[in-house]
PDB file of N, CA, C and O in Angstrom:
ATOM      1  N   MET A   1      49.822 143.268 215.176  1.00  0.00           N
ATOM      2  CA  MET A   1      50.387 143.121 213.848  1.00  0.00           C
ATOM      3  C   MET A   1      49.684 141.959 213.128  1.00  0.00           C
ATOM      4  O   MET A   1      49.575 140.866 213.682  1.00  0.00           O
ATOM      5  N   ILE A   2      49.209 142.193 211.903  1.00  0.00           N
ATOM      6  CA  ILE A   2      48.527 141.174 211.101  1.00  0.00           C
ATOM      7  C   ILE A   2      49.564 140.461 210.250  1.00  0.00           C
ATOM      8  O   ILE A   2      50.365 141.091 209.560  1.00  0.00           O
ATOM      9  N   ARG A   3      49.535 139.146 210.310  1.00  0.00           N
ATOM     10  CA  ARG A   3      50.482 138.350 209.528  1.00  0.00           C
ATOM     11  C   ARG A   3      49.817 137.834 208.265  1.00  0.00           C
ATOM     12  O   ARG A   3      48.634 137.492 208.263  1.00  0.00           O
ATOM     13  N   ALA A   4      50.588 137.783 207.201  1.00  0.00           N
ATOM     14  CA  ALA A   4      50.097 137.207 205.953  1.00  0.00           C
ATOM     15  C   ALA A   4      49.966 135.704 206.137  1.00  0.00           C
ATOM     16  O   ALA A   4      50.769 135.091 206.840  1.00  0.00           O
ATOM     17  N   PRO A   5      48.954 135.107 205.509  1.00  0.00           N
ATOM     18  CA  PRO A   5      48.808 133.647 205.643  1.00  0.00           C
ATOM     19  C   PRO A   5      50.018 132.930 205.035  1.00  0.00           C
ATOM     20  O   PRO A   5      50.572 133.351 204.019  1.00  0.00           O
ATOM     21  N   SER A   6      50.405 131.844 205.686  1.00  0.00           N
ATOM     22  CA  SER A   6      51.532 131.079 205.168  1.00  0.00           C
ATOM     23  C   SER A   6      51.086 130.223 203.992  1.00  0.00           C
ATOM     24  O   SER A   6      49.909 129.890 203.854  1.00  0.00           O
ATOM     25  N   VAL A   7      52.044 129.878 203.153  1.00  0.00           N
ATOM     26  CA  VAL A   7      51.763 129.022 202.002  1.00  0.00           C
ATOM     27  C   VAL A   7      51.720 127.586 202.490  1.00  0.00           C
ATOM     28  O   VAL A   7      52.660 127.110 203.128  1.00  0.00           O
ATOM     29  N   ARG A   8      50.637 126.904 202.191  1.00  0.00           N
ATOM     30  CA  ARG A   8      50.489 125.521 202.648  1.00  0.00           C
ATOM     31  C   ARG A   8      51.229 124.534 201.759  1.00  0.00           C
ATOM     32  O   ARG A   8      51.705 123.501 202.231  1.00  0.00           O
ATOM     33  N   TYR A   9      51.326 124.845 200.494  1.00  0.00           N
ATOM     34  CA  TYR A   9      52.022 123.968 199.565  1.00  0.00           C
ATOM     35  C   TYR A   9      52.529 124.809 198.405  1.00  0.00           C
ATOM     36  O   TYR A   9      51.977 125.863 198.091  1.00  0.00           O
ATOM     37  N   SER A  10      53.578 124.327 197.784  1.00  0.00           N
ATOM     38  CA  SER A  10      54.131 125.067 196.647  1.00  0.00           C
ATOM     39  C   SER A  10      53.370 124.707 195.377  1.00  0.00           C
ATOM     40  O   SER A  10      52.796 123.624 195.257  1.00  0.00           O
ATOM     41  N   VAL A  11      53.382 125.616 194.462  1.00  0.00           N
ATOM     42  CA  VAL A  11      52.706 125.420 193.183  1.00  0.00           C
ATOM     43  C   VAL A  11      53.752 125.534 192.077  1.00  0.00           C
ATOM     44  O   VAL A  11      54.470 126.529 191.977  1.00  0.00           O
ATOM     45  N   ASP A  12      53.819 124.501 191.258  1.00  0.00           N
ATOM     46  CA  ASP A  12      54.698 124.555 190.088  1.00  0.00           C
ATOM     47  C   ASP A  12      53.909 125.172 188.950  1.00  0.00           C
ATOM     48  O   ASP A  12      52.979 124.550 188.437  1.00  0.00           O
ATOM     49  N   PRO A  13      54.262 126.382 188.548  1.00  0.00           N
ATOM     50  CA  PRO A  13      53.486 127.027 187.498  1.00  0.00           C
ATOM     51  C   PRO A  13      53.642 126.314 186.162  1.00  0.00           C
ATOM     52  O   PRO A  13      54.717 125.824 185.816  1.00  0.00           O
ATOM     53  N   ARG A  14      52.549 126.271 185.429  1.00  0.00           N
ATOM     54  CA  ARG A  14      52.574 125.702 184.084  1.00  0.00           C
ATOM     55  C   ARG A  14      52.944 126.781 183.080  1.00  0.00           C
ATOM     56  O   ARG A  14      53.667 126.519 182.119  1.00  0.00           O
ATOM     57  N   ASP A  15      52.453 127.987 183.300  1.00  0.00           N
ATOM     58  CA  ASP A  15      52.785 129.118 182.436  1.00  0.00           C
ATOM     59  C   ASP A  15      53.981 129.851 183.024  1.00  0.00           C
ATOM     60  O   ASP A  15      54.029 130.144 184.219  1.00  0.00           O
ATOM     61  N   VAL A  16      54.938 130.137 182.163  1.00  0.00           N
ATOM     62  CA  VAL A  16      56.181 130.758 182.623  1.00  0.00           C
ATOM     63  C   VAL A  16      56.537 131.944 181.725  1.00  0.00           C
ATOM     64  O   VAL A  16      56.089 132.022 180.581  1.00  0.00           O
ATOM     65  N   PRO A  17      57.347 132.868 182.255  1.00  0.00           N
ATOM     66  CA  PRO A  17      57.787 133.991 181.428  1.00  0.00           C
ATOM     67  C   PRO A  17      58.794 133.537 180.368  1.00  0.00           C
ATOM     68  O   PRO A  17      59.306 132.418 180.415  1.00  0.00           O
ATOM     69  N   ALA A  18      59.060 134.414 179.432  1.00  0.00           N
ATOM     70  CA  ALA A  18      59.957 134.102 178.319  1.00  0.00           C
ATOM     71  C   ALA A  18      61.327 133.628 178.797  1.00  0.00           C
ATOM     72  O   ALA A  18      61.929 132.755 178.171  1.00  0.00           O
ATOM     73  N   GLU A  19      61.827 134.188 179.895  1.00  0.00           N
ATOM     74  CA  GLU A  19      63.142 133.792 180.403  1.00  0.00           C
ATOM     75  C   GLU A  19      63.187 132.299 180.742  1.00  0.00           C
ATOM     76  O   GLU A  19      64.180 131.624 180.471  1.00  0.00           O
ATOM     77  N   LYS A  20      62.105 131.796 181.335  1.00  0.00           N
ATOM     78  CA  LYS A  20      62.073 130.371 181.686  1.00  0.00           C
ATOM     79  C   LYS A  20      61.807 129.504 180.461  1.00  0.00           C
ATOM     80  O   LYS A  20      62.295 128.376 180.392  1.00  0.00           O
ATOM     81  N   ALA A  21      61.046 130.007 179.497  1.00  0.00           N
ATOM     82  CA  ALA A  21      60.854 129.273 178.242  1.00  0.00           C
ATOM     83  C   ALA A  21      62.196 129.132 177.531  1.00  0.00           C
ATOM     84  O   ALA A  21      62.513 128.072 176.989  1.00  0.00           O
ATOM     85  N   ALA A  22      62.981 130.207 177.537  1.00  0.00           N
ATOM     86  CA  ALA A  22      64.315 130.166 176.931  1.00  0.00           C
ATOM     87  C   ALA A  22      65.183 129.136 177.645  1.00  0.00           C
ATOM     88  O   ALA A  22      65.883 128.350 177.006  1.00  0.00           O
ATOM     89  N   ARG A  23      65.131 129.148 178.957  1.00  0.00           N
ATOM     90  CA  ARG A  23      65.933 128.216 179.745  1.00  0.00           C
ATOM     91  C   ARG A  23      65.525 126.774 179.474  1.00  0.00           C
ATOM     92  O   ARG A  23      66.363 125.873 179.495  1.00  0.00           O
ATOM     93  N   ARG A  24      64.215 126.550 179.216  1.00  0.00           N
ATOM     94  CA  ARG A  24      63.726 125.200 178.907  1.00  0.00           C
ATOM     95  C   ARG A  24      64.398 124.657 177.646  1.00  0.00           C
ATOM     96  O   ARG A  24      64.604 123.452 177.502  1.00  0.00           O
ATOM     97  N   LEU A  25      64.735 125.579 176.735  1.00  0.00           N
ATOM     98  CA  LEU A  25      65.419 125.192 175.496  1.00  0.00           C
ATOM     99  C   LEU A  25      66.942 125.286 175.637  1.00  0.00           C
ATOM    100  O   LEU A  25      67.683 125.101 174.672  1.00  0.00           O
ATOM    101  N   HIS A  26      67.386 125.576 176.858  1.00  0.00           N
ATOM    102  CA  HIS A  26      68.807 125.737 177.158  1.00  0.00           C
ATOM    103  C   HIS A  26      69.417 126.871 176.327  1.00  0.00           C
ATOM    104  O   HIS A  26      70.527 126.755 175.806  1.00  0.00           O
ATOM    105  N   LEU A  27      68.668 127.961 176.219  1.00  0.00           N
ATOM    106  CA  LEU A  27      69.126 129.150 175.499  1.00  0.00           C
ATOM    107  C   LEU A  27      69.201 130.327 176.454  1.00  0.00           C
ATOM    108  O   LEU A  27      68.459 130.398 177.434  1.00  0.00           O
ATOM    109  N   THR A  28      70.106 131.251 176.157  1.00  0.00           N
ATOM    110  CA  THR A  28      70.081 132.513 176.877  1.00  0.00           C
ATOM    111  C   THR A  28      68.889 133.305 176.359  1.00  0.00           C
ATOM    112  O   THR A  28      68.334 132.987 175.308  1.00  0.00           O
ATOM    113  N   MET A  29      68.504 134.320 177.091  1.00  0.00           N
ATOM    114  CA  MET A  29      67.374 135.140 176.657  1.00  0.00           C
ATOM    115  C   MET A  29      67.693 135.808 175.323  1.00  0.00           C
ATOM    116  O   MET A  29      66.823 135.912 174.458  1.00  0.00           O
ATOM    117  N   ALA A  30      68.924 136.258 175.150  1.00  0.00           N
ATOM    118  CA  ALA A  30      69.322 136.897 173.886  1.00  0.00           C
ATOM    119  C   ALA A  30      69.231 135.909 172.723  1.00  0.00           C
ATOM    120  O   ALA A  30      68.742 136.260 171.649  1.00  0.00           O
ATOM    121  N   ASP A  31      69.698 134.677 172.932  1.00  0.00           N
ATOM    122  CA  ASP A  31      69.606 133.651 171.881  1.00  0.00           C
ATOM    123  C   ASP A  31      68.150 133.325 171.568  1.00  0.00           C
ATOM    124  O   ASP A  31      67.772 133.185 170.404  1.00  0.00           O
ATOM    125  N   PHE A  32      67.337 133.205 172.614  1.00  0.00           N
ATOM    126  CA  PHE A  32      65.916 132.907 172.444  1.00  0.00           C
ATOM    127  C   PHE A  32      65.242 133.987 171.592  1.00  0.00           C
ATOM    128  O   PHE A  32      64.506 133.676 170.656  1.00  0.00           O
ATOM    129  N   GLU A  33      65.494 135.241 171.918  1.00  0.00           N
ATOM    130  CA  GLU A  33      64.895 136.349 171.165  1.00  0.00           C
ATOM    131  C   GLU A  33      65.356 136.344 169.716  1.00  0.00           C
ATOM    132  O   GLU A  33      64.564 136.610 168.813  1.00  0.00           O
ATOM    133  N   ARG A  34      66.636 136.044 169.484  1.00  0.00           N
ATOM    134  CA  ARG A  34      67.162 135.993 168.109  1.00  0.00           C
ATOM    135  C   ARG A  34      66.543 134.863 167.299  1.00  0.00           C
ATOM    136  O   ARG A  34      66.332 135.005 166.095  1.00  0.00           O
ATOM    137  N   LYS A  35      66.253 133.751 167.947  1.00  0.00           N
ATOM    138  CA  LYS A  35      65.773 132.557 167.241  1.00  0.00           C
ATOM    139  C   LYS A  35      64.255 132.409 167.254  1.00  0.00           C
ATOM    140  O   LYS A  35      63.725 131.473 166.656  1.00  0.00           O
ATOM    141  N   LEU A  36      63.551 133.311 167.921  1.00  0.00           N
ATOM    142  CA  LEU A  36      62.117 133.146 168.121  1.00  0.00           C
ATOM    143  C   LEU A  36      61.326 133.097 166.818  1.00  0.00           C
ATOM    144  O   LEU A  36      60.398 132.296 166.703  1.00  0.00           O
ATOM    145  N   THR A  37      61.659 133.918 165.845  1.00  0.00           N
ATOM    146  CA  THR A  37      60.940 133.895 164.565  1.00  0.00           C
ATOM    147  C   THR A  37      61.079 132.526 163.898  1.00  0.00           C
ATOM    148  O   THR A  37      60.102 131.966 163.402  1.00  0.00           O
ATOM    149  N   GLU A  38      62.291 131.998 163.892  1.00  0.00           N
ATOM    150  CA  GLU A  38      62.512 130.668 163.300  1.00  0.00           C
ATOM    151  C   GLU A  38      61.809 129.581 164.110  1.00  0.00           C
ATOM    152  O   GLU A  38      61.241 128.649 163.540  1.00  0.00           O
ATOM    153  N   LEU A  39      61.846 129.699 165.439  1.00  0.00           N
ATOM    154  CA  LEU A  39      61.149 128.722 166.279  1.00  0.00           C
ATOM    155  C   LEU A  39      59.649 128.734 165.998  1.00  0.00           C
ATOM    156  O   LEU A  39      59.032 127.676 165.877  1.00  0.00           O
ATOM    157  N   HIS A  40      59.058 129.931 165.892  1.00  0.00           N
ATOM    158  CA  HIS A  40      57.621 130.016 165.592  1.00  0.00           C
ATOM    159  C   HIS A  40      57.314 129.426 164.215  1.00  0.00           C
ATOM    160  O   HIS A  40      56.282 128.780 164.033  1.00  0.00           O
ATOM    161  N   ALA A  41      58.201 129.646 163.251  1.00  0.00           N
ATOM    162  CA  ALA A  41      57.998 129.081 161.910  1.00  0.00           C
ATOM    163  C   ALA A  41      58.001 127.551 161.963  1.00  0.00           C
ATOM    164  O   ALA A  41      57.400 126.897 161.111  1.00  0.00           O
ATOM    165  N   ARG A  42      58.672 126.991 162.957  1.00  0.00           N
ATOM    166  CA  ARG A  42      58.738 125.530 163.119  1.00  0.00           C
ATOM    167  C   ARG A  42      57.669 125.015 164.064  1.00  0.00           C
ATOM    168  O   ARG A  42      57.688 123.839 164.430  1.00  0.00           O
ATOM    169  N   GLY A  43      56.722 125.883 164.474  1.00  0.00           N
ATOM    170  CA  GLY A  43      55.604 125.436 165.285  1.00  0.00           C
ATOM    171  C   GLY A  43      55.774 125.620 166.781  1.00  0.00           C
ATOM    172  O   GLY A  43      54.940 125.150 167.554  1.00  0.00           O
ATOM    173  N   PHE A  44      56.842 126.297 167.211  1.00  0.00           N
ATOM    174  CA  PHE A  44      57.033 126.541 168.641  1.00  0.00           C
ATOM    175  C   PHE A  44      55.838 127.322 169.168  1.00  0.00           C
ATOM    176  O   PHE A  44      55.393 128.272 168.524  1.00  0.00           O
ATOM    177  N   PRO A  45      55.307 126.936 170.338  1.00  0.00           N
ATOM    178  CA  PRO A  45      54.105 127.591 170.864  1.00  0.00           C
ATOM    179  C   PRO A  45      54.323 129.080 171.136  1.00  0.00           C
ATOM    180  O   PRO A  45      55.378 129.502 171.609  1.00  0.00           O
ATOM    181  N   ARG A  46      53.308 129.843 170.826  1.00  0.00           N
ATOM    182  CA  ARG A  46      53.349 131.286 171.084  1.00  0.00           C
ATOM    183  C   ARG A  46      52.889 131.553 172.514  1.00  0.00           C
ATOM    184  O   ARG A  46      52.194 130.728 173.107  1.00  0.00           O
ATOM    185  N   PRO A  47      53.267 132.679 173.059  1.00  0.00           N
ATOM    186  CA  PRO A  47      52.822 132.994 174.420  1.00  0.00           C
ATOM    187  C   PRO A  47      51.334 133.321 174.451  1.00  0.00           C
ATOM    188  O   PRO A  47      50.738 133.670 173.431  1.00  0.00           O
ATOM    189  N   ASP A  48      50.748 133.202 175.634  1.00  0.00           N
ATOM    190  CA  ASP A  48      49.353 133.570 175.824  1.00  0.00           C
ATOM    191  C   ASP A  48      49.187 135.057 175.503  1.00  0.00           C
ATOM    192  O   ASP A  48      49.971 135.880 175.977  1.00  0.00           O
ATOM    193  N   PRO A  49      48.171 135.412 174.699  1.00  0.00           N
ATOM    194  CA  PRO A  49      48.021 136.813 174.301  1.00  0.00           C
ATOM    195  C   PRO A  49      47.678 137.748 175.459  1.00  0.00           C
ATOM    196  O   PRO A  49      47.940 138.947 175.371  1.00  0.00           O
ATOM    197  N   THR A  50      47.107 137.233 176.523  1.00  0.00           N
ATOM    198  CA  THR A  50      46.743 138.091 177.659  1.00  0.00           C
ATOM    199  C   THR A  50      47.883 138.225 178.661  1.00  0.00           C
ATOM    200  O   THR A  50      48.215 139.329 179.093  1.00  0.00           O
ATOM    201  N   THR A  51      48.478 137.095 179.027  1.00  0.00           N
ATOM    202  CA  THR A  51      49.505 137.128 180.073  1.00  0.00           C
ATOM    203  C   THR A  51      50.924 137.250 179.535  1.00  0.00           C
ATOM    204  O   THR A  51      51.827 137.686 180.249  1.00  0.00           O
ATOM    205  N   GLY A  52      51.121 136.863 178.271  1.00  0.00           N
ATOM    206  CA  GLY A  52      52.469 136.863 177.709  1.00  0.00           C
ATOM    207  C   GLY A  52      53.307 135.688 178.183  1.00  0.00           C
ATOM    208  O   GLY A  52      54.506 135.626 177.913  1.00  0.00           O
ATOM    209  N   MET A  53      52.676 134.750 178.892  1.00  0.00           N
ATOM    210  CA  MET A  53      53.397 133.593 179.430  1.00  0.00           C
ATOM    211  C   MET A  53      53.379 132.429 178.443  1.00  0.00           C
ATOM    212  O   MET A  53      52.469 132.299 177.624  1.00  0.00           O
ATOM    213  N   TYR A  54      54.410 131.585 178.543  1.00  0.00           N
ATOM    214  CA  TYR A  54      54.532 130.393 177.708  1.00  0.00           C
ATOM    215  C   TYR A  54      54.086 129.170 178.494  1.00  0.00           C
ATOM    216  O   TYR A  54      54.379 129.058 179.685  1.00  0.00           O
ATOM    217  N   ASP A  55      53.386 128.261 177.846  1.00  0.00           N
ATOM    218  CA  ASP A  55      52.885 127.033 178.454  1.00  0.00           C
ATOM    219  C   ASP A  55      53.980 125.960 178.381  1.00  0.00           C
ATOM    220  O   ASP A  55      54.352 125.519 177.293  1.00  0.00           O
ATOM    221  N   LEU A  56      54.489 125.548 179.541  1.00  0.00           N
ATOM    222  CA  LEU A  56      55.556 124.541 179.564  1.00  0.00           C
ATOM    223  C   LEU A  56      55.128 123.218 178.945  1.00  0.00           C
ATOM    224  O   LEU A  56      55.928 122.567 178.273  1.00  0.00           O
ATOM    225  N   LYS A  57      53.879 122.808 179.160  1.00  0.00           N
ATOM    226  CA  LYS A  57      53.417 121.544 178.563  1.00  0.00           C
ATOM    227  C   LYS A  57      53.396 121.644 177.043  1.00  0.00           C
ATOM    228  O   LYS A  57      53.731 120.679 176.356  1.00  0.00           O
ATOM    229  N   ALA A  58      53.008 122.796 176.514  1.00  0.00           N
ATOM    230  CA  ALA A  58      53.003 122.985 175.061  1.00  0.00           C
ATOM    231  C   ALA A  58      54.435 122.965 174.523  1.00  0.00           C
ATOM    232  O   ALA A  58      54.689 122.424 173.447  1.00  0.00           O
ATOM    233  N   ILE A  59      55.362 123.551 175.268  1.00  0.00           N
ATOM    234  CA  ILE A  59      56.772 123.520 174.850  1.00  0.00           C
ATOM    235  C   ILE A  59      57.283 122.085 174.852  1.00  0.00           C
ATOM    236  O   ILE A  59      57.954 121.660 173.912  1.00  0.00           O
ATOM    237  N   ASP A  60      56.966 121.334 175.912  1.00  0.00           N
ATOM    238  CA  ASP A  60      57.394 119.931 175.970  1.00  0.00           C
ATOM    239  C   ASP A  60      56.777 119.109 174.843  1.00  0.00           C
ATOM    240  O   ASP A  60      57.461 118.279 174.243  1.00  0.00           O
ATOM    241  N   ALA A  61      55.498 119.325 174.544  1.00  0.00           N
ATOM    242  CA  ALA A  61      54.831 118.600 173.452  1.00  0.00           C
ATOM    243  C   ALA A  61      55.493 118.937 172.121  1.00  0.00           C
ATOM    244  O   ALA A  61      55.678 118.062 171.276  1.00  0.00           O
ATOM    245  N   TRP A  62      55.851 120.216 171.935  1.00  0.00           N
ATOM    246  CA  TRP A  62      56.532 120.627 170.699  1.00  0.00           C
ATOM    247  C   TRP A  62      57.880 119.922 170.588  1.00  0.00           C
ATOM    248  O   TRP A  62      58.241 119.438 169.515  1.00  0.00           O
ATOM    249  N   MET A  63      58.627 119.863 171.693  1.00  0.00           N
ATOM    250  CA  MET A  63      59.934 119.189 171.657  1.00  0.00           C
ATOM    251  C   MET A  63      59.766 117.695 171.394  1.00  0.00           C
ATOM    252  O   MET A  63      60.551 117.113 170.645  1.00  0.00           O
ATOM    253  N   ASP A  64      58.751 117.058 171.999  1.00  0.00           N
ATOM    254  CA  ASP A  64      58.502 115.637 171.750  1.00  0.00           C
ATOM    255  C   ASP A  64      58.169 115.389 170.281  1.00  0.00           C
ATOM    256  O   ASP A  64      58.664 114.440 169.674  1.00  0.00           O
ATOM    257  N   SER A  65      57.328 116.252 169.719  1.00  0.00           N
ATOM    258  CA  SER A  65      56.941 116.106 168.315  1.00  0.00           C
ATOM    259  C   SER A  65      58.140 116.332 167.398  1.00  0.00           C
ATOM    260  O   SER A  65      58.342 115.596 166.431  1.00  0.00           O
ATOM    261  N   ARG A  66      58.923 117.344 167.708  1.00  0.00           N
ATOM    262  CA  ARG A  66      60.109 117.673 166.923  1.00  0.00           C
ATOM    263  C   ARG A  66      61.099 116.526 166.916  1.00  0.00           C
ATOM    264  O   ARG A  66      61.779 116.287 165.917  1.00  0.00           O
ATOM    265  N   SER A  67      61.178 115.823 168.021  1.00  0.00           N
ATOM    266  CA  SER A  67      62.132 114.716 168.154  1.00  0.00           C
ATOM    267  C   SER A  67      61.575 113.393 167.658  1.00  0.00           C
ATOM    268  O   SER A  67      62.279 112.383 167.647  1.00  0.00           O
ATOM    269  N   GLY A  68      60.304 113.395 167.246  1.00  0.00           N
ATOM    270  CA  GLY A  68      59.692 112.172 166.750  1.00  0.00           C
ATOM    271  C   GLY A  68      59.172 111.269 167.858  1.00  0.00           C
ATOM    272  O   GLY A  68      58.829 110.116 167.598  1.00  0.00           O
ATOM    273  N   LEU A  69      59.106 111.769 169.089  1.00  0.00           N
ATOM    274  CA  LEU A  69      58.608 110.951 170.197  1.00  0.00           C
ATOM    275  C   LEU A  69      57.099 110.850 170.207  1.00  0.00           C
ATOM    276  O   LEU A  69      56.542 109.872 170.706  1.00  0.00           O
ATOM    277  N   THR A  70      56.431 111.854 169.661  1.00  0.00           N
ATOM    278  CA  THR A  70      54.973 111.856 169.552  1.00  0.00           C
ATOM    279  C   THR A  70      54.595 112.500 168.231  1.00  0.00           C
ATOM    280  O   THR A  70      55.457 112.934 167.466  1.00  0.00           O
ATOM    281  N   GLY A  71      53.333 112.554 167.981  1.00  0.00           N
ATOM    282  CA  GLY A  71      52.858 113.224 166.772  1.00  0.00           C
ATOM    283  C   GLY A  71      52.690 112.263 165.635  1.00  0.00           C
ATOM    284  O   GLY A  71      52.783 111.049 165.812  1.00  0.00           O
ATOM    285  N   PRO A  72      52.443 112.800 164.470  1.00  0.00           N
ATOM    286  CA  PRO A  72      52.169 111.954 163.312  1.00  0.00           C
ATOM    287  C   PRO A  72      53.344 111.043 162.979  1.00  0.00           C
ATOM    288  O   PRO A  72      54.497 111.470 162.930  1.00  0.00           O
ATOM    289  N   GLN A  73      53.022 109.805 162.757  1.00  0.00           N
ATOM    290  CA  GLN A  73      54.029 108.843 162.334  1.00  0.00           C
ATOM    291  C   GLN A  73      54.020 108.781 160.806  1.00  0.00           C
ATOM    292  O   GLN A  73      52.976 108.977 160.183  1.00  0.00           O
ATOM    293  N   PRO A  74      55.162 108.511 160.212  1.00  0.00           N
ATOM    294  CA  PRO A  74      55.183 108.416 158.755  1.00  0.00           C
ATOM    295  C   PRO A  74      54.301 107.272 158.261  1.00  0.00           C
ATOM    296  O   PRO A  74      54.199 106.229 158.907  1.00  0.00           O
ATOM    297  N   ALA A  75      53.677 107.477 157.129  1.00  0.00           N
ATOM    298  CA  ALA A  75      52.803 106.448 156.553  1.00  0.00           C
ATOM    299  C   ALA A  75      53.640 105.227 156.182  1.00  0.00           C
ATOM    300  O   ALA A  75      54.767 105.340 155.700  1.00  0.00           O
ATOM    301  N   ARG A  76      53.049 104.053 156.426  1.00  0.00           N
ATOM    302  CA  ARG A  76      53.729 102.814 156.080  1.00  0.00           C
ATOM    303  C   ARG A  76      53.038 102.200 154.868  1.00  0.00           C
ATOM    304  O   ARG A  76      51.822 102.305 154.713  1.00  0.00           O
ATOM    305  N   ASP A  77      53.814 101.572 154.030  1.00  0.00           N
ATOM    306  CA  ASP A  77      53.281 100.900 152.853  1.00  0.00           C
ATOM    307  C   ASP A  77      52.500  99.675 153.309  1.00  0.00           C
ATOM    308  O   ASP A  77      53.027  98.851 154.058  1.00  0.00           O
ATOM    309  N   SER A  78      51.247  99.542 152.867  1.00  0.00           N
ATOM    310  CA  SER A  78      50.396  98.437 153.312  1.00  0.00           C
ATOM    311  C   SER A  78      50.969  97.077 152.905  1.00  0.00           C
ATOM    312  O   SER A  78      50.767  96.088 153.610  1.00  0.00           O
ATOM    313  N   ARG A  79      51.672  97.018 151.792  1.00  0.00           N
ATOM    314  CA  ARG A  79      52.279  95.749 151.355  1.00  0.00           C
ATOM    315  C   ARG A  79      53.335  95.313 152.359  1.00  0.00           C
ATOM    316  O   ARG A  79      53.420  94.134 152.703  1.00  0.00           O
ATOM    317  N   ASP A  80      54.160  96.283 152.842  1.00  0.00           N
ATOM    318  CA  ASP A  80      55.184  95.956 153.832  1.00  0.00           C
ATOM    319  C   ASP A  80      54.550  95.483 155.141  1.00  0.00           C
ATOM    320  O   ASP A  80      55.057  94.561 155.780  1.00  0.00           O
ATOM    321  N   VAL A  81      53.460  96.100 155.532  1.00  0.00           N
ATOM    322  CA  VAL A  81      52.764  95.705 156.758  1.00  0.00           C
ATOM    323  C   VAL A  81      52.238  94.281 156.607  1.00  0.00           C
ATOM    324  O   VAL A  81      52.409  93.459 157.508  1.00  0.00           O
ATOM    325  N   ALA A  82      51.599  93.983 155.473  1.00  0.00           N
ATOM    326  CA  ALA A  82      51.036  92.654 155.251  1.00  0.00           C
ATOM    327  C   ALA A  82      52.146  91.598 155.220  1.00  0.00           C
ATOM    328  O   ALA A  82      52.005  90.538 155.830  1.00  0.00           O
ATOM    329  N   LEU A  83      53.243  91.876 154.520  1.00  0.00           N
ATOM    330  CA  LEU A  83      54.352  90.902 154.460  1.00  0.00           C
ATOM    331  C   LEU A  83      54.968  90.675 155.834  1.00  0.00           C
ATOM    332  O   LEU A  83      55.372  89.558 156.156  1.00  0.00           O
ATOM    333  N   SER A  84      55.043  91.728 156.645  1.00  0.00           N
ATOM    334  CA  SER A  84      55.580  91.609 157.985  1.00  0.00           C
ATOM    335  C   SER A  84      54.673  90.731 158.838  1.00  0.00           C
ATOM    336  O   SER A  84      55.159  89.908 159.614  1.00  0.00           O
ATOM    337  N   ARG A  85      53.373  90.896 158.704  1.00  0.00           N
ATOM    338  CA  ARG A  85      52.428  90.084 159.470  1.00  0.00           C
ATOM    339  C   ARG A  85      52.467  88.627 159.031  1.00  0.00           C
ATOM    340  O   ARG A  85      52.399  87.718 159.859  1.00  0.00           O
ATOM    341  N   ILE A  86      52.575  88.415 157.744  1.00  0.00           N
ATOM    342  CA  ILE A  86      52.657  87.032 157.229  1.00  0.00           C
ATOM    343  C   ILE A  86      53.929  86.366 157.754  1.00  0.00           C
ATOM    344  O   ILE A  86      53.913  85.193 158.126  1.00  0.00           O
ATOM    345  N   ALA A  87      55.017  87.111 157.780  1.00  0.00           N
ATOM    346  CA  ALA A  87      56.297  86.548 158.244  1.00  0.00           C
ATOM    347  C   ALA A  87      56.230  86.171 159.730  1.00  0.00           C
ATOM    348  O   ALA A  87      56.939  85.270 160.178  1.00  0.00           O
ATOM    349  N   ASN A  88      55.385  86.857 160.479  1.00  0.00           N
ATOM    350  CA  ASN A  88      55.279  86.580 161.909  1.00  0.00           C
ATOM    351  C   ASN A  88      54.306  85.445 162.217  1.00  0.00           C
ATOM    352  O   ASN A  88      54.164  85.073 163.381  1.00  0.00           O
ATOM    353  N   LEU A  89      53.635  84.886 161.220  1.00  0.00           N
ATOM    354  CA  LEU A  89      52.694  83.773 161.440  1.00  0.00           C
ATOM    355  C   LEU A  89      53.407  82.479 161.742  1.00  0.00           C
ATOM    356  O   LEU A  89      52.761  81.452 161.951  1.00  0.00           O
TER     357      LEU A  89
END
């Protein structure tokens, strides 16, 4: 009898099916499907066109940007920056 090789280590997939992408947002699959058009309009990552899988890192980056943790920062008035620096002298 030929045995299949054992797995030496587990692999955490980066690309996941829609069900796991929905779960990442704490949504049921039905809620995810209902909200997907609005999510895409807000920049939510689309699935890979070949595999149909969603990139977890892209989802996390989108959530970080949405929450203001990363991404473009609002422009600051140069006068306020200069006055702040002078005050710290």
